[in-house]
N, C-alpha and C positions, 0 to 999 in steps of 0.2 A: 405456580409459576410468577411471571414475571407481577410486582405491586405496581399497578401501572397508575396507583391512583398518586406517587411521589415523584413520577419523571416527567420530567424536565426538558432535557436533552437528551439525544440520541444521537450517537458516536456511531463510526463504521469505521473499521480496519476500512483495504482498500484491496491489495493486492489478493487475489483467490478469495475475495467476500464480494465485492463489488466489480470486481473487474479479472481480468486474468491476461496473458499473451494467449495469439489467435495460435501460437504453433514455442516450440522449445526455441531457448535463444541459438544453440546451436545452430538450428537449421535455417534462423534469420540472418545471423553470421553468416555462414555459407552462401546465402544467394544471394545480400548485400555486399558482399566481399567479390564476388565474382565479375560483377558491374565495377571493379576496379580492377581487374584483372589475377585478384589474390583469389588463389587454390584453398580452401578451408575443408578440413572433412569434421560434418556437424556430429558424428556421432564421439569423434574425440574430443570435441569441446563441452559437448553435454557430461560427457563423463567426469570432467574437472570440475566445472563451473560452479557447481554449488559450495565443493570442497574450498575451490578459491575464494570464493564470496564471502565464505566465513570465515576465514583465515584473513582476506584484508580488514575485514568488517571489526577483529577482534587488533588488528595493529593499528587501524586507523578509524576508529567509531563514529558511527554517524555520517558517515561517504566526507569523512574528513572536516569535518566542523572545526570554524576556527580559524583554516586556513585558505590563501587567498587562489582562487581560482579551488577549490578543495574537492568540490564536487566534479568534477570534470577531470580532475588529477585521478579523483578515485576510479570514478570508471576506467577511464584512460588506461591505468595499469592493469584493470579484470579484465581488460580485451585482450591487451596484448600479452599479458601472460596467459589466457584461458586459450588465443587463436594461435599462439607462437609465432606471436608477428615478430618481422626484421623491424628495427628502423629506421627510416626512408620517408622522402616526400610524400609516395602513394599511400603507405600504411597511413599516415598521420592523417591524411586527407581523408580516407573510410573511416576511422576512429571519429575525427571530429562529425563529420557529415551523419556518421550513424547516430552522436551521441545527439546531432539536432532533433534527427527525425525521428528518433524515440520519445522522443518531447510532445512531439505534434500528433502523437497517439495512434498511429497507421498500425502499429504492432498490436494492439489490444482490443479486444472485444466486453462490451457486457457481459456477465453471466445469466444475470434474470433481465431479458428481454422488457421487463416491467416496469423497472428501476424506477424511470423518471416519474413513472404514476403514482409508484409507492412512497417516494420521496415527496412528491406534492401532497400528494395527503397526510405522510403525517405534517407537512409544514403549515396545510393549511388548518389542521385539527392542535396548531399550536405547539409544538413541538418545535424546540430549537435541534437541528443539527451541525455537526461537525464529524470532520476528516481526523481517526487519529492511526496515523501513518509512520512507520520506520522506512521513510523511503527519503527522495530528495524532491527540490521546488518544482521540477518538472510536473508531479502528476498532478498540480492544480491544469495544465496544461491539457494537458491527458482525458481530464474527467469532463474538462468544456470541449476537448474535442468529440467526446462520448456523450455530450446532449445533459449531462446531469450536475455540473460544478454548481451552478444557480441556485441549487439549492440548500448548501451548506456555508452556513456564517463565522465558521471556524477551520482554519485548518493545523490541527501540533501534530508536524513536520518533523523528524529525527534532525536532518540536515540544516534543518533551521534555529532549532533549540538547543541543539545538542544534548537533547536525554532520550532514548528509545526505551520502549518494548521491553521487558517486563516491568522495568523502573514506575512504579506508581506518581513519581512527577509526573508523567506523564499527565495523568490523569486528573492530578492535582493542579497541574498548569490550566487543565481544561475547565475545571469547578472554575477555579480565581476571574479564568476570563469571562465565565456570563453569572460569576456573581451568583453560584447557587452552592450546593455541599453537593457530596462524593453521592449521599443517599438519592440527590434529583435526576445522575445518571444511569443510563442505560447503554451498555455498549455491546456493540454484534461483530463477531471477527470468526475466523476459521480456524487458529490456533488455542488451544486450553492454557498453555505456555505464557503465550505473550499478551492474550486479551481475555480469554476468562479469567486467571487467575489474580493479574494484579487489581482489577476494576474489583473483583470481590474483596479481595484485601484489604483495600483502602474505604470499602463500606459501599460501593453502587452497584446495580446490578449486571450482569451480563448474561448474553446468549452466544451458542456456537452456532455456526453453520454448515452442518455435516452432516452425511447422511446416516450414521452411527449414532445410538447414544453410548454418554460417558459416566461419569462424578457429575455431570453441571447439565445447565440447561441447552435442550438442542433444538435447535429448528431445522428441518430438511430444507428450505428456502425463504426464500425473503418476504414472498405473500404472505406468512403466515403475521408478520408484522401487525399486520389492518385489522388481522383478528384478536391476535394478543394486546395492540393499545390504543385500539377506536369501536370496533367493533363489542 
């Protein structure tokens, strides 16, 4: 299991590890669109959203890193394409308003309602906590809205660094920011490809949050962290 004697930093993926959407993108877009008189089919949006997301990420990695208003333009293009919106003043207002609203955190929820206690306990026991996320700057405000942002002293976010998991440079950036070695990092995420493999490759430790075991270390909920690192 985890060699806790060398762990100084505990880093977390965010989406589907700490938080998740309350419902699907299509459901959110269609519900919010109705407030602007825009009729959207949630099933149709959900059927193309993931494919459009991956395609756009390949075209403009890290949410348009290095471009003026790159993040907003990135999400604007994804929404227009996934929703099949016409370019007009009403659609522009809908997209711009929803971009802001997503950043306020209302569409997200904590996966584990005990998250604040778990993070606080780790912090009080001397561990440095960090977010390592393939996301954009709004993740800070979302976590703040959900009451857990204050426990993290580092945010390594792909839209701000221009590097994204599974690039091991992400974790090298993290270790440099704390002045520690890669072996001192324990990273928790939900993806073997994006979270577990790169931290192991660069000499750190990893845990996957999942229900089924794989060829990696697995915990089925965050409550197990206290048992692994403290008790």
